[in-house]
N, C-alpha and C positions, 0 to 999 in steps of 0.2 A: 442815669446817664454816666455818672462817674464810675460806677462799678463796671459798666461795659467797656469804658476806656481802659481801666486797669486790666481787665481780662484781655483786651486786644493787645496791650503792651506786653503782657506776659506771653501771649501766644506767638508773637513774632520775635521775642527776645533771642531764642537760639539761632534764628535765621537772619539776624540783622545784617550780617556781612554779605548776604545774598545780593547780587547786583540788581535783581528784579525788585528789591525793596528799597533801592536808593532812588530818592526823588531828584536831588540835584547835588552839585559839589558843595554848595553852601546856601544858606537862607539869609537873604538880605545882607550878605557879606559879614554876618555875625556868627551864625552857627555852621561849622564846617560839616561836611559829609551828612547832609540833611536826608534822613531816612524816615521810613514810615513810623518807627517807634518814637523818633523825636517829634514828628508831626503830631502824634497822639499826645505826647507829653505837653506840647504847647497848647493844644486844645483843652487838656486837663487843667493846665495852669489858668487859662482864661475862665473856665467854669469855677475853679476854686476862688479866684478873685471875685467873681460875680456873686457867689454864694456868701462870701464873707462880707462884701459891701452891702448886700441886702439883708444881712443879719440872719441868714438861714442856718449857718453853722458857726462853730468856734474852731479856730485852727489849733490853738494850744501848742504852738511850735516851741515855745520857751518854757513850757511847764515841767519838762523833764531835764535832768542833768545831761543825758546824752544829746538831747536836742539842742540845748544851749551850747554844749561843747562843739557839736557839729557846725553850728552857725559860726562860732568863733573860729573854727578851723577854716571854713570857707573865706571868712573875712581876712584872716592872716595870709592865706594863700593868694587872695586877690591883691592884698596890699603889697606882698612881696613881689608879685608879678608887676605891679605898677612901679615899684621902686627900681626894678631891674629892667624895665622897658620891654617885658616879654610880649610876645605876639598875642593877639586876642584869641587865637585858636586854643591855646592851653587853658585860658580862663573859662571859655565857653564849654569846654569838655566837662569840667567840674560842675559848672552851673547847670548844664543839661541833666547831669545825674541827680542834682538836687531837686529836680522837678518831681522825682518819685515820692519824696517825703510829704509835701503838702497834699498831693493827690491821695496818698494812702491815709493820711490823717483825716481827710474829709470823706473818702470813699468807704473806709472800713468803719461802719457804724456800730457793729456788735461782734460778738464772738462767732456767730454763724458766718458772717462775711469773712472773718479772718480764716475760719476753717476752709471755706471755699477757695480762697486765694492761695492758701498753703497747699492744698491738694492739687490745685491747678498748676502751681509752680513745679511741683514734683512730677505731675503727670506729663506736662509739656516736655520736661527734660528726658523722661523715660521714653515717651512716644517719638521723640526725634532721633533716638538711637538707631532704628532701622535705616533712616535716611543717612545718618552718619556712617553706618556700615556700607551703604551703597556708594557713598562718595569715597570711602576708603578703598573699596574694590576698584573704583573707577580711576583714582589718581595714585593709589599706592602710598608708600611711606607710612606715616603714623595716623592713627585714628583722630579725626578732627579736621584733617585737611579737606578742603572743599566745603566745610560747614563752619568751622571755627578754628582758631589757632589751637594746636594740640595741647600746649601747656595750660592755656586758659580753660579749655574744655575739661581737662582733668581737675582743675580747681573747682569748677562748678559742680562736678560730680561728687568730689569728696565733701564739699560743703553740705550736700543734701543726702548723702548715703546714710548717716546715722538716723536722720529723721525718717527716711523711707523704711528703714528696718523697724523702727518703733511703730510706725503706722501699720506695717505688715503684721506684726505680732498682736496688734490691737483688733484686727478684723475678726468678727464673730462667724461670718460665713466662710466655709472652707475654701470655696473657689476664689473668693476675694483674697484670702490669705495667700493662697498659692500664686495668684496673679501678682500681688505686691512683692512677694519673695522672689518671684521670677524677675521682676523689675530690679530688685536689689542686686541679684546675681549678675544681671546684664550690666548694671552700673559698675560693679566691681571689675568685671571682665573688661569693660570699656576703659577704666583707669589704666589697666595693664597695657591695653592696646595703644593708648596714647603715647606710651614710652616716656612719659614725663617722670623724671627722677624726683624732682621737687614735689610734684603732685602725689607720687607714691609714698614719699616720706610723710607728708601731711596726712595722707590716708591712713597710714599705720598709726599715727598719733591719735587721730579721731576715733579709729576703731578700738585702740587700746583704752582710751578714756571711756568709751561707751561700754566696753566689755568689763572694765573694772567697776564701773558704776552698777552694772547689772549683776555681776558675779558676787559682789560684796566680799565675803571671806575667801572664796575660791579664786583668788587672783591668779594663781599659777596656771589655771585652765586656759583663760584667754591669752595669757602670755605665750603658752605653748602653741596655741592655735595660730597666733599671729606669727610666731617663729616658723611654724610649718608653712604658712602662706608665703613668707619671705623666701624660704628655701625652695619652695615649688616654683616661684617666679624665676629664681635664678637657675634652677636645674633644667626646667623645661624650656624649649626653644622659643623664647619671646623676645621682641625688640627691647622691652623694658629690662628683662634679665640680662641681655647682652650689654645694654648700656650701663647697667649697674655694675656688672663685672668689669667692664672696660673703664669705669670711673677710677678704680684703683689700678691703673695700668701697670702690668707686670710684663714678664718676658713673653707670656702667651696672649696678652691682651692688646698688643699694639695694633695688629691688623684689624681686630674687631673694632677697636676704638676709631681707627681711621675710616673704616667702612661706615660707621654710624655717625661720624662727625663728632665723636665724644672728645677727642684730643683738642680739636679747635674750640669746642664748647667750654671745656675745662679751662683752657688758657684764656679764653675771652672773659669768662666769669671772674677769674683772678685779676686780670688787667682792669676790668670794669670796676671791681671793688676798690682797687687802689686809685683809679680815676675819680670815683665818687668821694673817697676820703679826701683827696686833694681838693676837690671842689668845695667840700665843707670847710676844710682848713682855710681855704682862700677867701670864701665868702660865707661865714657861719650864720650871719643874721638873716639875709634874704635870699641866699642861694644864687645860682647862676641864671635863674629865670625859668619860669614855668614852660615846659615843653622844649627846653634847650639841652637836656642831658646828652642826647644823641649827638647833637652838633658839637658840643663842647668836649665830648669824650676824647676826641683825637688831640685837642689842644692840651688837655691835662695828662694824657698818657699817649705820647706819639707812637709808641711801639704797637698800638692796636692796628690790626689789619684793616678794619673798616669801622665806621661809626656805628654804635649800638646803644640800645637802652640799657638801663642798669641791671636788669634781671634780679632786682631786689627792691621790693616795694618801699621798705623803710629807708634804704639808702637813696633811692630815687627821689622820694619826697624831701629828705634832708638836703640833698644836693641841689634840687631845683628851687625849694622854697625856704630853706634855712632850718636851723635847729629848733627855733620856737614853734614853727608850724609842725615839725616832726613830733615834738613833745606833745603838742595839742592832739595830733592824730593818735598817738599811742594812748594818751589819756582817754580819748574818745572810745577806743577799743576796750579799755578796761571798764569804763562806765557802762558800755553795752553789756558786758558779761555780768556786771552788778545788777543791771536792769533785768536781765534774764533771771538772776537769782531772786530778785524781789517778785518777779512774775511767778516763779515756782512756788514761793511762799503763799502768795495770794491764791494760786490754783489749789493748793492743799487746804487753805482756809475755806474755799468755796466748794470743797469736796468734788473737784474736777481732776481725777487722776489722769485722764487722757491728755488734758492740756498740760499737766505737770510733766508727763512723759515727753510731749512735744518739746517742751522747754529744754529737757535733758538732751534731746537730739540736736536742737539748735546750738546748745552750748558746746557739745562735742564736735559738731561740724565746724563751728567757728574756730575752735582751738586748733583743729587740723589745718584750716585755712591760714590762720596766723603763722603757723610754722612754715607752710608752703610759700608764704609771701616773702620769706627770706631768699627764695630761689627764682622768683618771678616778679616782674613789675606789673602788678594787677590792681593798681589803685583806680583804674577806670572800668573795672569789670561790673557789668550791670547785675549779674546774678548775686554778687556779693552785696552790693548796695541795696538790692531789693530785700534780701534777707535781713540786713542790718536795720532798714527802716521798718520792716515788719515787726522786729523785736521791740522797737521803740513804741509802735502803735499797740502792741500786745499788752505792755505794762499799763498803758492808759485804759485799755478796755477792761482789764482785770481789776484795776483800781476802782473804776466806776462801778463795775458789777459788785465788787466787795462792799462798797459803801452804800449802794442801793439796798443790798441785803441787810446790812447793819441797821439801816433806818427802819426796815420792816421787821427786823428780828426782835424778840422780847429782851434778849441780852446781847451785848456787843461781842463780836468775835475778834480774836487776836490772830493776825497772820503769822505770828511767831517772829523770832529773831531773824536777822539778815544773814545767818550763816549759810554756807553752801549746803543745799538740801541733800539728804541721802536718798539712794534709790529705794523706792517703795512701790513695787509692782501692784500691790493691793490697792 
């Protein structure tokens, strides 16, 4: 039952903003924008609690350093919200995201379950692209309109592009390899069509990291390829290229910048940055209150044309919840990368090269997302948290598998030091 709930949550995740999937404006006055995915999350939480109380499963939420840090971050955020008198809406948004973690801890029993969920997450994102193109042709503008917000859609794509590429090259059957590579190309084209500058920069970072890991000594080859990609995006007539050129507005870029709203966007980003800094300077401990950045932005920077969110994940968290919560969030991201590093070592010790390569893809995708988060307020994005929680569960699954094999092996195995593993396609 738990596995089917997870599958259902992932299937509707890209379409959550569809009005047909909205159940009510709120649930019992506690959960705002009550949608199908939140309903499934509540059902999953009830099942998790039942299985724990009846002794069927162990949750193990505090067994890993990332899990403990995430719980600490949630508590710090909730405490800061209480100290500032923030509305319940901001708190429940984070708490509703937290439902993913216990559901995955209970639902993913082994590496086979993890593989199914990983492939489903990628498949859902790739298969929703035709619908995204249809909405793009219907509404115009940038890809993502009518399905998702363009910038958030770009972040979801760059988060999973390295993993999709690795899975494509792992396929033994030729038609499957072509199909997966076709999906990778569609994802890359979609990032360009979103016109997201922050998403594109993060995409370059994750692709560069992946290329360097794979190329080893031939580093100049992927660098030249990515440079060629950047030049082609700028030279050919794309919304992203025009927005990138207009970002450094010169004598020939003013009209283009005005046409795509780049001038207003650049000015708003700069003003919002200073507004966020002033919020942190004014209330460094607990922030201005969870969910209040948009309302407070005009008070801290009156020259803003209208109230906006921060367009910077780290600045947004620091301004709303304080520097302590921000530091805990950054520590959590670092521990997630370290967790993936340990997972890679266990995968090598278990002689699981495919899982090792998946870990490499997750690392590169997350690195690109961390960079893009400087340009977008994406702390509530479900694709990001789904991947984060899957990495936490993966370490536990690999650790259990490793020690099970150690107990049955004639001599103990050593997973090796915790250094960042080198690419080993063999």
